Jmol script that loads the backbone (N, CA, C; Angstrom):
load data "model"
ATOM      1  N   UNK A   1     106.241  84.359 108.694  1.00  0.00           N
ATOM      2  CA  UNK A   1     106.980  83.897 109.848  1.00  0.00           C
ATOM      3  C   UNK A   1     106.156  84.182 111.092  1.00  0.00           C
ATOM      4  N   UNK A   2     105.996  83.190 111.928  1.00  0.00           N
ATOM      5  CA  UNK A   2     105.286  83.363 113.195  1.00  0.00           C
ATOM      6  C   UNK A   2     106.241  82.969 114.308  1.00  0.00           C
ATOM      7  N   UNK A   3     106.449  83.881 115.247  1.00  0.00           N
ATOM      8  CA  UNK A   3     107.329  83.615 116.373  1.00  0.00           C
ATOM      9  C   UNK A   3     106.520  83.254 117.599  1.00  0.00           C
ATOM     10  N   UNK A   4     107.097  82.399 118.438  1.00  0.00           N
ATOM     11  CA  UNK A   4     106.532  82.094 119.748  1.00  0.00           C
ATOM     12  C   UNK A   4     106.750  83.330 120.614  1.00  0.00           C
ATOM     13  N   UNK A   5     105.686  84.036 120.940  1.00  0.00           N
ATOM     14  CA  UNK A   5     105.778  85.301 121.660  1.00  0.00           C
ATOM     15  C   UNK A   5     106.271  85.156 123.094  1.00  0.00           C
ATOM     16  N   UNK A   6     106.423  83.917 123.589  1.00  0.00           N
ATOM     17  CA  UNK A   6     106.889  83.722 124.961  1.00  0.00           C
ATOM     18  C   UNK A   6     108.378  83.393 125.023  1.00  0.00           C
ATOM     19  N   UNK A   7     109.062  83.367 123.885  1.00  0.00           N
ATOM     20  CA  UNK A   7     110.472  82.984 123.852  1.00  0.00           C
ATOM     21  C   UNK A   7     111.339  84.122 123.324  1.00  0.00           C
ATOM     22  N   UNK A   8     112.526  84.217 123.878  1.00  0.00           N
ATOM     23  CA  UNK A   8     113.513  85.182 123.408  1.00  0.00           C
ATOM     24  C   UNK A   8     113.906  84.851 121.971  1.00  0.00           C
ATOM     25  N   UNK A   9     114.094  85.868 121.165  1.00  0.00           N
ATOM     26  CA  UNK A   9     114.550  85.687 119.789  1.00  0.00           C
ATOM     27  C   UNK A   9     115.936  86.314 119.678  1.00  0.00           C
ATOM     28  N   UNK A  10     116.909  85.511 119.288  1.00  0.00           N
ATOM     29  CA  UNK A  10     118.267  86.018 119.079  1.00  0.00           C
ATOM     30  C   UNK A  10     118.431  86.380 117.610  1.00  0.00           C
ATOM     31  N   UNK A  11     119.168  87.447 117.372  1.00  0.00           N
ATOM     32  CA  UNK A  11     119.426  87.895 116.008  1.00  0.00           C
ATOM     33  C   UNK A  11     120.904  87.677 115.726  1.00  0.00           C
ATOM     34  N   UNK A  12     121.207  86.811 114.766  1.00  0.00           N
ATOM     35  CA  UNK A  12     122.576  86.468 114.405  1.00  0.00           C
ATOM     36  C   UNK A  12     123.057  87.416 113.313  1.00  0.00           C
ATOM     37  N   UNK A  13     124.063  88.231 113.637  1.00  0.00           N
ATOM     38  CA  UNK A  13     124.596  89.190 112.670  1.00  0.00           C
ATOM     39  C   UNK A  13     125.756  88.604 111.870  1.00  0.00           C
ATOM     40  N   UNK A  14     126.019  87.318 112.041  1.00  0.00           N
ATOM     41  CA  UNK A  14     127.085  86.655 111.291  1.00  0.00           C
ATOM     42  C   UNK A  14     126.658  86.379 109.863  1.00  0.00           C
ATOM     43  N   UNK A  15     127.299  85.380 109.247  1.00  0.00           N
ATOM     44  CA  UNK A  15     126.927  85.038 107.870  1.00  0.00           C
ATOM     45  C   UNK A  15     125.428  84.730 107.767  1.00  0.00           C
ATOM     46  N   UNK A  16     124.798  85.288 106.763  1.00  0.00           N
ATOM     47  CA  UNK A  16     123.349  85.139 106.605  1.00  0.00           C
ATOM     48  C   UNK A  16     122.986  83.746 106.107  1.00  0.00           C
ATOM     49  N   UNK A  17     121.921  83.201 106.697  1.00  0.00           N
ATOM     50  CA  UNK A  17     121.384  81.913 106.269  1.00  0.00           C
ATOM     51  C   UNK A  17     120.056  82.162 105.563  1.00  0.00           C
ATOM     52  N   UNK A  18     119.954  81.746 104.323  1.00  0.00           N
ATOM     53  CA  UNK A  18     118.736  81.898 103.516  1.00  0.00           C
ATOM     54  C   UNK A  18     118.248  83.345 103.409  1.00  0.00           C
ATOM     55  N   UNK A  19     119.130  84.276 103.016  1.00  0.00           N
ATOM     56  CA  UNK A  19     118.686  85.667 102.893  1.00  0.00           C
ATOM     57  C   UNK A  19     117.732  85.853 101.715  1.00  0.00           C
ATOM     58  N   UNK A  20     116.889  86.864 101.848  1.00  0.00           N
ATOM     59  CA  UNK A  20     115.980  87.250 100.766  1.00  0.00           C
ATOM     60  C   UNK A  20     116.653  88.396 100.005  1.00  0.00           C
ATOM     61  N   UNK A  21     116.896  88.222  98.696  1.00  0.00           N
ATOM     62  CA  UNK A  21     117.527  89.297  97.929  1.00  0.00           C
ATOM     63  C   UNK A  21     116.532  90.406  97.607  1.00  0.00           C
ATOM     64  N   UNK A  22     117.060  91.597  97.374  1.00  0.00           N
ATOM     65  CA  UNK A  22     116.207  92.719  97.009  1.00  0.00           C
ATOM     66  C   UNK A  22     117.002  93.831  96.363  1.00  0.00           C
ATOM     67  N   UNK A  23     116.299  94.813  95.870  1.00  0.00           N
ATOM     68  CA  UNK A  23     116.883  95.997  95.249  1.00  0.00           C
ATOM     69  C   UNK A  23     116.164  97.217  95.817  1.00  0.00           C
ATOM     70  N   UNK A  24     116.817  98.391  95.784  1.00  0.00           N
ATOM     71  CA  UNK A  24     116.147  99.600  96.265  1.00  0.00           C
ATOM     72  C   UNK A  24     114.885  99.910  95.461  1.00  0.00           C
ATOM     73  N   UNK A  25     113.848 100.355  96.157  1.00  0.00           N
ATOM     74  CA  UNK A  25     112.617 100.785  95.474  1.00  0.00           C
ATOM     75  C   UNK A  25     112.803 102.153  94.832  1.00  0.00           C
ATOM     76  N   UNK A  26     113.712 102.952  95.423  1.00  0.00           N
ATOM     77  CA  UNK A  26     113.946 104.306  94.932  1.00  0.00           C
ATOM     78  C   UNK A  26     115.448 104.519  94.700  1.00  0.00           C
ATOM     79  N   UNK A  27     116.036 103.851  93.686  1.00  0.00           N
ATOM     80  CA  UNK A  27     117.472 104.012  93.437  1.00  0.00           C
ATOM     81  C   UNK A  27     117.789 105.409  92.908  1.00  0.00           C
ATOM     82  N   UNK A  28     118.967 105.894  93.258  1.00  0.00           N
ATOM     83  CA  UNK A  28     119.438 107.185  92.748  1.00  0.00           C
ATOM     84  C   UNK A  28     120.638 106.966  91.827  1.00  0.00           C
ATOM     85  N   UNK A  29     121.618 106.179  92.296  1.00  0.00           N
ATOM     86  CA  UNK A  29     122.768 105.855  91.455  1.00  0.00           C
ATOM     87  C   UNK A  29     123.388 104.547  91.929  1.00  0.00           C
ATOM     88  N   UNK A  30     124.183 103.945  91.058  1.00  0.00           N
ATOM     89  CA  UNK A  30     124.806 102.666  91.379  1.00  0.00           C
ATOM     90  C   UNK A  30     123.831 101.516  91.177  1.00  0.00           C
ATOM     91  N   UNK A  31     124.260 100.348  91.616  1.00  0.00           N
ATOM     92  CA  UNK A  31     123.457  99.134  91.436  1.00  0.00           C
ATOM     93  C   UNK A  31     123.401  98.361  92.753  1.00  0.00           C
ATOM     94  N   UNK A  32     122.941  99.016  93.801  1.00  0.00           N
ATOM     95  CA  UNK A  32     122.892  98.396  95.131  1.00  0.00           C
ATOM     96  C   UNK A  32     122.032  97.140  95.114  1.00  0.00           C
ATOM     97  N   UNK A  33     122.482  96.145  95.862  1.00  0.00           N
ATOM     98  CA  UNK A  33     121.714  94.913  96.057  1.00  0.00           C
ATOM     99  C   UNK A  33     121.569  94.685  97.552  1.00  0.00           C
ATOM    100  N   UNK A  34     120.379  94.320  97.976  1.00  0.00           N
ATOM    101  CA  UNK A  34     120.093  94.064  99.388  1.00  0.00           C
ATOM    102  C   UNK A  34     120.001  92.570  99.643  1.00  0.00           C
ATOM    103  N   UNK A  35     120.243  92.203 100.903  1.00  0.00           N
ATOM    104  CA  UNK A  35     119.928  90.863 101.396  1.00  0.00           C
ATOM    105  C   UNK A  35     119.362  91.058 102.798  1.00  0.00           C
ATOM    106  N   UNK A  36     118.278  90.362 103.107  1.00  0.00           N
ATOM    107  CA  UNK A  36     117.597  90.515 104.389  1.00  0.00           C
ATOM    108  C   UNK A  36     117.257  89.153 104.965  1.00  0.00           C
ATOM    109  N   UNK A  37     117.452  89.024 106.278  1.00  0.00           N
ATOM    110  CA  UNK A  37     116.975  87.861 107.021  1.00  0.00           C
ATOM    111  C   UNK A  37     116.084  88.395 108.132  1.00  0.00           C
ATOM    112  N   UNK A  38     114.809  88.052 108.098  1.00  0.00           N
ATOM    113  CA  UNK A  38     113.876  88.456 109.145  1.00  0.00           C
ATOM    114  C   UNK A  38     113.928  87.411 110.249  1.00  0.00           C
ATOM    115  N   UNK A  39     114.286  87.854 111.464  1.00  0.00           N
ATOM    116  CA  UNK A  39     114.412  86.949 112.606  1.00  0.00           C
ATOM    117  C   UNK A  39     113.168  86.942 113.480  1.00  0.00           C
ATOM    118  N   UNK A  40     112.366  88.008 113.394  1.00  0.00           N
ATOM    119  CA  UNK A  40     111.199  88.135 114.269  1.00  0.00           C
ATOM    120  C   UNK A  40     110.102  88.904 113.561  1.00  0.00           C
ATOM    121  N   UNK A  41     108.882  88.429 113.707  1.00  0.00           N
ATOM    122  CA  UNK A  41     107.687  89.178 113.332  1.00  0.00           C
ATOM    123  C   UNK A  41     106.684  89.002 114.454  1.00  0.00           C
ATOM    124  N   UNK A  42     106.027  90.079 114.843  1.00  0.00           N
ATOM    125  CA  UNK A  42     105.070  89.984 115.933  1.00  0.00           C
ATOM    126  C   UNK A  42     104.047  91.097 115.889  1.00  0.00           C
ATOM    127  N   UNK A  43     103.210  91.120 116.906  1.00  0.00           N
ATOM    128  CA  UNK A  43     102.176  92.135 117.057  1.00  0.00           C
ATOM    129  C   UNK A  43     101.313  92.226 115.794  1.00  0.00           C
ATOM    130  N   UNK A  44     100.895  91.060 115.319  1.00  0.00           N
ATOM    131  CA  UNK A  44     100.025  91.035 114.147  1.00  0.00           C
ATOM    132  C   UNK A  44     100.673  91.582 112.889  1.00  0.00           C
ATOM    133  N   UNK A  45     101.989  91.434 112.773  1.00  0.00           N
ATOM    134  CA  UNK A  45     102.706  91.931 111.601  1.00  0.00           C
ATOM    135  C   UNK A  45     103.172  93.364 111.718  1.00  0.00           C
ATOM    136  N   UNK A  46     102.918  94.004 112.861  1.00  0.00           N
ATOM    137  CA  UNK A  46     103.315  95.402 113.033  1.00  0.00           C
ATOM    138  C   UNK A  46     104.748  95.575 113.519  1.00  0.00           C
ATOM    139  N   UNK A  47     105.386  94.495 113.965  1.00  0.00           N
ATOM    140  CA  UNK A  47     106.769  94.568 114.439  1.00  0.00           C
ATOM    141  C   UNK A  47     107.607  93.560 113.667  1.00  0.00           C
ATOM    142  N   UNK A  48     108.835  93.959 113.356  1.00  0.00           N
ATOM    143  CA  UNK A  48     109.740  93.092 112.606  1.00  0.00           C
ATOM    144  C   UNK A  48     111.175  93.419 113.003  1.00  0.00           C
ATOM    145  N   UNK A  49     112.013  92.394 113.102  1.00  0.00           N
ATOM    146  CA  UNK A  49     113.428  92.589 113.401  1.00  0.00           C
ATOM    147  C   UNK A  49     114.244  91.596 112.596  1.00  0.00           C
ATOM    148  N   UNK A  50     115.469  91.988 112.284  1.00  0.00           N
ATOM    149  CA  UNK A  50     116.333  91.093 111.539  1.00  0.00           C
ATOM    150  C   UNK A  50     117.637  91.752 111.164  1.00  0.00           C
ATOM    151  N   UNK A  51     118.240  91.220 110.096  1.00  0.00           N
ATOM    152  CA  UNK A  51     119.519  91.710 109.597  1.00  0.00           C
ATOM    153  C   UNK A  51     119.332  92.091 108.128  1.00  0.00           C
ATOM    154  N   UNK A  52     119.901  93.229 107.757  1.00  0.00           N
ATOM    155  CA  UNK A  52     119.812  93.744 106.392  1.00  0.00           C
ATOM    156  C   UNK A  52     121.200  94.179 105.965  1.00  0.00           C
ATOM    157  N   UNK A  53     121.539  93.940 104.708  1.00  0.00           N
ATOM    158  CA  UNK A  53     122.814  94.419 104.191  1.00  0.00           C
ATOM    159  C   UNK A  53     122.634  94.949 102.781  1.00  0.00           C
ATOM    160  N   UNK A  54     123.565  95.844 102.406  1.00  0.00           N
ATOM    161  CA  UNK A  54     123.510  96.457 101.083  1.00  0.00           C
ATOM    162  C   UNK A  54     124.910  96.577 100.512  1.00  0.00           C
ATOM    163  N   UNK A  55     125.007  96.355  99.201  1.00  0.00           N
ATOM    164  CA  UNK A  55     126.237  96.652  98.484  1.00  0.00           C
ATOM    165  C   UNK A  55     126.210  98.129  98.083  1.00  0.00           C
ATOM    166  N   UNK A  56     127.247  98.569  97.383  1.00  0.00           N
ATOM    167  CA  UNK A  56     127.414  99.979  97.034  1.00  0.00           C
ATOM    168  C   UNK A  56     126.254 100.514  96.198  1.00  0.00           C
ATOM    169  N   UNK A  57     125.890 101.755  96.503  1.00  0.00           N
ATOM    170  CA  UNK A  57     124.851 102.441  95.752  1.00  0.00           C
ATOM    171  C   UNK A  57     124.280 103.594  96.551  1.00  0.00           C
ATOM    172  N   UNK A  58     123.461 104.392  95.906  1.00  0.00           N
ATOM    173  CA  UNK A  58     122.767 105.515  96.540  1.00  0.00           C
ATOM    174  C   UNK A  58     121.281 105.321  96.270  1.00  0.00           C
ATOM    175  N   UNK A  59     120.484 105.418  97.343  1.00  0.00           N
ATOM    176  CA  UNK A  59     119.047 105.182  97.205  1.00  0.00           C
ATOM    177  C   UNK A  59     118.297 105.955  98.275  1.00  0.00           C
ATOM    178  N   UNK A  60     117.058 106.255  97.973  1.00  0.00           N
ATOM    179  CA  UNK A  60     116.192 107.035  98.860  1.00  0.00           C
ATOM    180  C   UNK A  60     115.502 106.128  99.866  1.00  0.00           C
ATOM    181  N   UNK A  61     115.447 106.576 101.112  1.00  0.00           N
ATOM    182  CA  UNK A  61     114.681 105.893 102.153  1.00  0.00           C
ATOM    183  C   UNK A  61     113.359 106.630 102.329  1.00  0.00           C
ATOM    184  N   UNK A  62     112.317 105.891 102.668  1.00  0.00           N
ATOM    185  CA  UNK A  62     111.029 106.521 102.949  1.00  0.00           C
ATOM    186  C   UNK A  62     110.311 105.666 103.984  1.00  0.00           C
ATOM    187  N   UNK A  63     110.300 106.126 105.230  1.00  0.00           N
ATOM    188  CA  UNK A  63     109.708 105.345 106.315  1.00  0.00           C
ATOM    189  C   UNK A  63     108.261 105.757 106.600  1.00  0.00           C
ATOM    190  N   UNK A  64     107.535 106.143 105.593  1.00  0.00           N
ATOM    191  CA  UNK A  64     106.125 106.470 105.781  1.00  0.00           C
ATOM    192  C   UNK A  64     105.388 105.229 106.285  1.00  0.00           C
ATOM    193  N   UNK A  65     104.736 105.362 107.429  1.00  0.00           N
ATOM    194  CA  UNK A  65     103.968 104.261 107.998  1.00  0.00           C
ATOM    195  C   UNK A  65     104.717 103.401 108.990  1.00  0.00           C
ATOM    196  N   UNK A  66     105.992 103.696 109.227  1.00  0.00           N
ATOM    197  CA  UNK A  66     106.738 102.916 110.218  1.00  0.00           C
ATOM    198  C   UNK A  66     107.914 103.708 110.780  1.00  0.00           C
ATOM    199  N   UNK A  67     108.428 103.225 111.902  1.00  0.00           N
ATOM    200  CA  UNK A  67     109.622 103.756 112.554  1.00  0.00           C
ATOM    201  C   UNK A  67     110.652 102.642 112.524  1.00  0.00           C
ATOM    202  N   UNK A  68     111.913 102.992 112.248  1.00  0.00           N
ATOM    203  CA  UNK A  68     112.960 101.972 112.203  1.00  0.00           C
ATOM    204  C   UNK A  68     114.148 102.344 113.078  1.00  0.00           C
ATOM    205  N   UNK A  69     114.582 101.379 113.891  1.00  0.00           N
ATOM    206  CA  UNK A  69     115.822 101.466 114.652  1.00  0.00           C
ATOM    207  C   UNK A  69     116.853 100.631 113.918  1.00  0.00           C
ATOM    208  N   UNK A  70     118.078 101.129 113.804  1.00  0.00           N
ATOM    209  CA  UNK A  70     119.144 100.370 113.168  1.00  0.00           C
ATOM    210  C   UNK A  70     120.417 100.422 113.985  1.00  0.00           C
ATOM    211  N   UNK A  71     121.230  99.369 113.851  1.00  0.00           N
ATOM    212  CA  UNK A  71     122.523  99.278 114.531  1.00  0.00           C
ATOM    213  C   UNK A  71     123.519  98.691 113.533  1.00  0.00           C
ATOM    214  N   UNK A  72     124.544  99.451 113.188  1.00  0.00           N
ATOM    215  CA  UNK A  72     125.521  99.020 112.185  1.00  0.00           C
ATOM    216  C   UNK A  72     126.456  97.974 112.798  1.00  0.00           C
ATOM    217  N   UNK A  73     126.542  96.806 112.139  1.00  0.00           N
ATOM    218  CA  UNK A  73     127.400  95.723 112.638  1.00  0.00           C
ATOM    219  C   UNK A  73     128.589  95.446 111.717  1.00  0.00           C
ATOM    220  N   UNK A  74     128.544  95.976 110.498  1.00  0.00           N
ATOM    221  CA  UNK A  74     129.650  95.757 109.562  1.00  0.00           C
ATOM    222  C   UNK A  74     129.602  96.838 108.489  1.00  0.00           C
ATOM    223  N   UNK A  75     130.768  97.277 108.045  1.00  0.00           N
ATOM    224  CA  UNK A  75     130.832  98.264 106.977  1.00  0.00           C
ATOM    225  C   UNK A  75     130.476  99.665 107.447  1.00  0.00           C
ATOM    226  N   UNK A  76     130.042 100.489 106.513  1.00  0.00           N
ATOM    227  CA  UNK A  76     129.716 101.884 106.817  1.00  0.00           C
ATOM    228  C   UNK A  76     128.780 102.429 105.740  1.00  0.00           C
ATOM    229  N   UNK A  77     128.093 103.507 106.107  1.00  0.00           N
ATOM    230  CA  UNK A  77     127.205 104.198 105.166  1.00  0.00           C
ATOM    231  C   UNK A  77     126.998 105.618 105.660  1.00  0.00           C
ATOM    232  N   UNK A  78     126.417 106.418 104.801  1.00  0.00           N
ATOM    233  CA  UNK A  78     125.982 107.749 105.189  1.00  0.00           C
ATOM    234  C   UNK A  78     124.478 107.818 104.993  1.00  0.00           C
ATOM    235  N   UNK A  79     123.806 108.460 105.939  1.00  0.00           N
ATOM    236  CA  UNK A  79     122.402 108.823 105.759  1.00  0.00           C
ATOM    237  C   UNK A  79     122.373 110.338 105.645  1.00  0.00           C
ATOM    238  N   UNK A  80     121.775 110.829 104.589  1.00  0.00           N
ATOM    239  CA  UNK A  80     121.726 112.266 104.344  1.00  0.00           C
ATOM    240  C   UNK A  80     120.279 112.720 104.512  1.00  0.00           C
ATOM    241  N   UNK A  81     120.075 113.617 105.484  1.00  0.00           N
ATOM    242  CA  UNK A  81     118.741 114.159 105.742  1.00  0.00           C
ATOM    243  C   UNK A  81     118.269 115.003 104.556  1.00  0.00           C
ATOM    244  N   UNK A  82     116.960 115.219 104.439  1.00  0.00           N
ATOM    245  CA  UNK A  82     116.442 116.062 103.356  1.00  0.00           C
ATOM    246  C   UNK A  82     117.050 117.469 103.341  1.00  0.00           C
ATOM    247  N   UNK A  83     117.487 117.980 104.510  1.00  0.00           N
ATOM    248  CA  UNK A  83     118.092 119.316 104.556  1.00  0.00           C
ATOM    249  C   UNK A  83     119.585 119.298 104.235  1.00  0.00           C
ATOM    250  N   UNK A  84     120.145 118.107 103.921  1.00  0.00           N
ATOM    251  CA  UNK A  84     121.554 117.997 103.561  1.00  0.00           C
ATOM    252  C   UNK A  84     122.479 117.582 104.689  1.00  0.00           C
ATOM    253  N   UNK A  85     121.983 117.489 105.913  1.00  0.00           N
ATOM    254  CA  UNK A  85     122.810 117.044 107.034  1.00  0.00           C
ATOM    255  C   UNK A  85     123.261 115.609 106.790  1.00  0.00           C
ATOM    256  N   UNK A  86     124.579 115.376 106.914  1.00  0.00           N
ATOM    257  CA  UNK A  86     125.156 114.059 106.650  1.00  0.00           C
ATOM    258  C   UNK A  86     125.454 113.357 107.969  1.00  0.00           C
ATOM    259  N   UNK A  87     125.008 112.112 108.086  1.00  0.00           N
ATOM    260  CA  UNK A  87     125.263 111.285 109.265  1.00  0.00           C
ATOM    261  C   UNK A  87     126.133 110.109 108.836  1.00  0.00           C
ATOM    262  N   UNK A  88     127.394 110.104 109.269  1.00  0.00           N
ATOM    263  CA  UNK A  88     128.309 108.996 108.985  1.00  0.00           C
ATOM    264  C   UNK A  88     127.977 107.871 109.955  1.00  0.00           C
ATOM    265  N   UNK A  89     127.641 106.708 109.443  1.00  0.00           N
ATOM    266  CA  UNK A  89     127.278 105.562 110.275  1.00  0.00           C
ATOM    267  C   UNK A  89     128.326 104.476 110.100  1.00  0.00           C
ATOM    268  N   UNK A  90     128.992 104.118 111.207  1.00  0.00           N
ATOM    269  CA  UNK A  90     130.021 103.089 111.185  1.00  0.00           C
ATOM    270  C   UNK A  90     129.689 102.025 112.228  1.00  0.00           C
ATOM    271  N   UNK A  91     130.491 100.976 112.271  1.00  0.00           N
ATOM    272  CA  UNK A  91     130.250  99.853 113.179  1.00  0.00           C
ATOM    273  C   UNK A  91     130.052 100.342 114.614  1.00  0.00           C
ATOM    274  N   UNK A  92     128.994  99.851 115.238  1.00  0.00           N
ATOM    275  CA  UNK A  92     128.690 100.184 116.626  1.00  0.00           C
ATOM    276  C   UNK A  92     127.758 101.364 116.795  1.00  0.00           C
ATOM    277  N   UNK A  93     127.379 102.012 115.701  1.00  0.00           N
ATOM    278  CA  UNK A  93     126.493 103.169 115.814  1.00  0.00           C
ATOM    279  C   UNK A  93     125.038 102.762 115.630  1.00  0.00           C
ATOM    280  N   UNK A  94     124.188 103.365 116.450  1.00  0.00           N
ATOM    281  CA  UNK A  94     122.745 103.110 116.421  1.00  0.00           C
ATOM    282  C   UNK A  94     122.036 104.378 115.950  1.00  0.00           C
ATOM    283  N   UNK A  95     120.881 104.189 115.335  1.00  0.00           N
ATOM    284  CA  UNK A  95     120.128 105.332 114.823  1.00  0.00           C
ATOM    285  C   UNK A  95     118.646 104.978 114.748  1.00  0.00           C
ATOM    286  N   UNK A  96     117.811 106.007 114.675  1.00  0.00           N
ATOM    287  CA  UNK A  96     116.371 105.838 114.488  1.00  0.00           C
ATOM    288  C   UNK A  96     115.943 106.703 113.311  1.00  0.00           C
ATOM    289  N   UNK A  97     115.214 106.087 112.387  1.00  0.00           N
ATOM    290  CA  UNK A  97     114.575 106.837 111.309  1.00  0.00           C
ATOM    291  C   UNK A  97     113.112 106.987 111.707  1.00  0.00           C
ATOM    292  N   UNK A  98     112.684 108.216 112.064  1.00  0.00           N
ATOM    293  CA  UNK A  98     111.304 108.415 112.500  1.00  0.00           C
ATOM    294  C   UNK A  98     110.307 108.182 111.365  1.00  0.00           C
ATOM    295  N   UNK A  99     109.066 108.036 111.724  1.00  0.00           N
ATOM    296  CA  UNK A  99     108.001 107.834 110.736  1.00  0.00           C
ATOM    297  C   UNK A  99     108.034 108.992 109.739  1.00  0.00           C
ATOM    298  N   UNK A 100     108.047 108.654 108.457  1.00  0.00           N
ATOM    299  CA  UNK A 100     108.052 109.666 107.413  1.00  0.00           C
ATOM    300  C   UNK A 100     109.425 110.163 106.995  1.00  0.00           C
ATOM    301  N   UNK A 101     110.501 109.592 107.542  1.00  0.00           N
ATOM    302  CA  UNK A 101     111.859 110.020 107.192  1.00  0.00           C
ATOM    303  C   UNK A 101     112.138 109.725 105.718  1.00  0.00           C
ATOM    304  N   UNK A 102     112.694 110.708 105.009  1.00  0.00           N
ATOM    305  CA  UNK A 102     112.972 110.535 103.580  1.00  0.00           C
ATOM    306  C   UNK A 102     114.427 110.844 103.258  1.00  0.00           C
ATOM    307  N   UNK A 103     115.332 110.359 104.085  1.00  0.00           N
ATOM    308  CA  UNK A 103     116.753 110.577 103.836  1.00  0.00           C
ATOM    309  C   UNK A 103     117.276 109.708 102.710  1.00  0.00           C
ATOM    310  N   UNK A 104     118.539 109.934 102.395  1.00  0.00           N
ATOM    311  CA  UNK A 104     119.209 109.223 101.304  1.00  0.00           C
ATOM    312  C   UNK A 104     120.340 108.363 101.880  1.00  0.00           C
ATOM    313  N   UNK A 105     120.353 107.082 101.529  1.00  0.00           N
ATOM    314  CA  UNK A 105     121.452 106.185 101.889  1.00  0.00           C
ATOM    315  C   UNK A 105     122.556 106.333 100.850  1.00  0.00           C
ATOM    316  N   UNK A 106     123.799 106.457 101.320  1.00  0.00           N
ATOM    317  CA  UNK A 106     124.967 106.448 100.442  1.00  0.00           C
ATOM    318  C   UNK A 106     125.905 105.366 100.963  1.00  0.00           C
ATOM    319  N   UNK A 107     126.032 104.278 100.212  1.00  0.00           N
ATOM    320  CA  UNK A 107     126.875 103.148 100.605  1.00  0.00           C
ATOM    321  C   UNK A 107     128.026 103.080  99.613  1.00  0.00           C
ATOM    322  N   UNK A 108     129.252 103.306 100.101  1.00  0.00           N
ATOM    323  CA  UNK A 108     130.414 103.294  99.211  1.00  0.00           C
ATOM    324  C   UNK A 108     130.839 101.878  98.839  1.00  0.00           C
ATOM    325  N   UNK A 109     130.784 100.948  99.806  1.00  0.00           N
ATOM    326  CA  UNK A 109     131.200  99.574  99.536  1.00  0.00           C
ATOM    327  C   UNK A 109     130.167  98.567 100.034  1.00  0.00           C
ATOM    328  N   UNK A 110     129.911  98.584 101.349  1.00  0.00           N
ATOM    329  CA  UNK A 110     129.053  97.567 101.960  1.00  0.00           C
ATOM    330  C   UNK A 110     128.623  98.058 103.332  1.00  0.00           C
ATOM    331  N   UNK A 111     127.394  97.726 103.729  1.00  0.00           N
ATOM    332  CA  UNK A 111     126.923  98.003 105.084  1.00  0.00           C
ATOM    333  C   UNK A 111     125.973  96.888 105.510  1.00  0.00           C
ATOM    334  N   UNK A 112     126.042  96.548 106.808  1.00  0.00           N
ATOM    335  CA  UNK A 112     125.128  95.552 107.384  1.00  0.00           C
ATOM    336  C   UNK A 112     124.603  96.114 108.696  1.00  0.00           C
ATOM    337  N   UNK A 113     123.292  95.977 108.898  1.00  0.00           N
ATOM    338  CA  UNK A 113     122.684  96.488 110.128  1.00  0.00           C
ATOM    339  C   UNK A 113     121.721  95.460 110.701  1.00  0.00           C
ATOM    340  N   UNK A 114     121.561  95.531 112.007  1.00  0.00           N
ATOM    341  CA  UNK A 114     120.452  94.875 112.689  1.00  0.00           C
ATOM    342  C   UNK A 114     119.354  95.930 112.745  1.00  0.00           C
ATOM    343  N   UNK A 115     118.127  95.526 112.476  1.00  0.00           N
ATOM    344  CA  UNK A 115     117.047  96.509 112.440  1.00  0.00           C
ATOM    345  C   UNK A 115     115.848  96.031 113.261  1.00  0.00           C
ATOM    346  N   UNK A 116     115.059  97.001 113.688  1.00  0.00           N
ATOM    347  CA  UNK A 116     113.757  96.741 114.299  1.00  0.00           C
ATOM    348  C   UNK A 116     112.794  97.763 113.720  1.00  0.00           C
ATOM    349  N   UNK A 117     111.687  97.289 113.198  1.00  0.00           N
ATOM    350  CA  UNK A 117     110.665  98.151 112.601  1.00  0.00           C
ATOM    351  C   UNK A 117     109.360  97.977 113.365  1.00  0.00           C
ATOM    352  N   UNK A 118     108.705  99.096 113.644  1.00  0.00           N
ATOM    353  CA  UNK A 118     107.346  99.042 114.170  1.00  0.00           C
ATOM    354  C   UNK A 118     106.455  99.846 113.226  1.00  0.00           C
ATOM    355  N   UNK A 119     105.417  99.195 112.744  1.00  0.00           N
ATOM    356  CA  UNK A 119     104.505  99.828 111.791  1.00  0.00           C
ATOM    357  C   UNK A 119     103.391 100.560 112.537  1.00  0.00           C
ATOM    358  N   UNK A 120     102.955 101.667 111.958  1.00  0.00           N
ATOM    359  CA  UNK A 120     101.927 102.505 112.583  1.00  0.00           C
ATOM    360  C   UNK A 120     100.552 101.918 112.332  1.00  0.00           C
TER     361      UNK A 120
END
end "model"
wireframe off; spacefill off
backbone 0.3
color backbone group
């Protein structure tokens, strides 16, 4: 995907059009399924933004090599830090996973987020 760098890019958090399906790379339990729509790519592939959603499951996150900002637009999830600290994420909450973050996602039913990633 190549975006016109001189134009605003809107991210539609409504029903997904042509989502890319996926599965967790590091599943822990359950059978989570992902769907992603990338709305923006820039800076030579180092920046990306879009919408991501997941069904129920528990899986490990690992942001080695990138930083991710997320904003929950539907559903809920928990992110559990490596030290056990639990972060309840519900609609309207924003968060940043710093480079190298290895927390655990726990999705009871469904979660959808708008995301922005910058690669190192």
